[in-house]
N, C-alpha and C positions, 0 to 999 in steps of 0.2 A: 516453545521450541520444538515440540514434537510435530505440530501442524507445519510449520516452516520447513522442517527436514521432509515431511511427506509431500508438500508442495514441491519442492526440488526434486525428488525423487520421482514424482508423477511428470514433471517436464522432462526428465530425463528419459523416462520409460515410454515417452509418447511415440517415439520412433522404433521401439523393439517389436520384432515380429513375434518373439515367442510368449509376450505378455498376454496379448489378447487374440490368438491365432483364430478365435471363432469370427473377427471382425474382417479378415481376409476370407475365410472359407465360407461363411455363411452370407456375409453382406457385400463382398468384394471391395471392401476399403482397404487401401494399401497405407502402411505407416506413415505417419507424418513426421517429418524430421524439421518443421519450423519454428520449433522453441529454440531460441539461440540465447537468451538471457531472461532471468527472471528479477524482477525489481521488488524490493521488499521495503515497505515503509516502516519508520519507527526505529529504525537500527540506530544503535548507539555509535555505529561508525560509518554514516552516510558517504557514499562515493559520487553520487550525481544528486541533482536537485531540479525541481521545476519552479517556476515563478509563480508565487502564489498571490501576488498583489491584487490581481484581477477576480480572484474567486473568493476571497475573505469575507466579504459580506454574504455569500450564498453559503459559505461553510458555517458561518455562525448560525444562519437562518436553519440550516440542516441540523446541526447539533441541537438547536433549541426544540426541534421536534421530539427530541426525547428528554423533554422538561421534567417529567416525574423522576427519571434516573438522576438527571442532574440536581434536582432538589434534594435528593437523597444523599447525595455527594457533599454538598456544602450548604452553609446557612446564607452563603452570598446570594445576591439576585441572580438568578440564572443567566439571564442575557449579559450581564458583567462579567459573570464567570466564564461563559463560553468565549465572549471575544477576547478576554484577557487570556485564557488559555490557548487558543488557536493564533492570536496575534503573538503573543509571546514567544510561542514555539518557531513561528514562522520568521520573526525578526531574529531570533537567536542564530539561525543558520544563515542570515543575510551577509555577514562579513565573509563567509567562505564561499559563497555563491554570488560574486558580482554586487553586492549590495543591496539586492532585492528581497523582500520578504520570501522565503522559500521553504517548500516542502522537500525534506531530504529522504533519500531512499538508496538503500545498497543494491548494487547490481552483482548478480551472480551469474557466471558464464555456464551454460549446459555442457 
């Protein structure tokens, strides 16, 4: 929670002149007000989602790169565990987001 709050604070502070005055004075950089939203994955109350059907196989392969960690978590076959974990989470959100496997995230306004 602390990291999440710090990230939201950092996004809000991106346009504050008084946070890093040396960026203006020494480097000539003006404050940036481009952060309008912050999307947080893994929220228990997702407000938005992205279709995950195309990337599920790549997601499993990516998670399998951490095989030693996965093996420490479970006695199950690492590939089966990763596929079940990722596919299960994506399918759980499908009914709320158009019936497709989805990765959910909560959007916070700046």
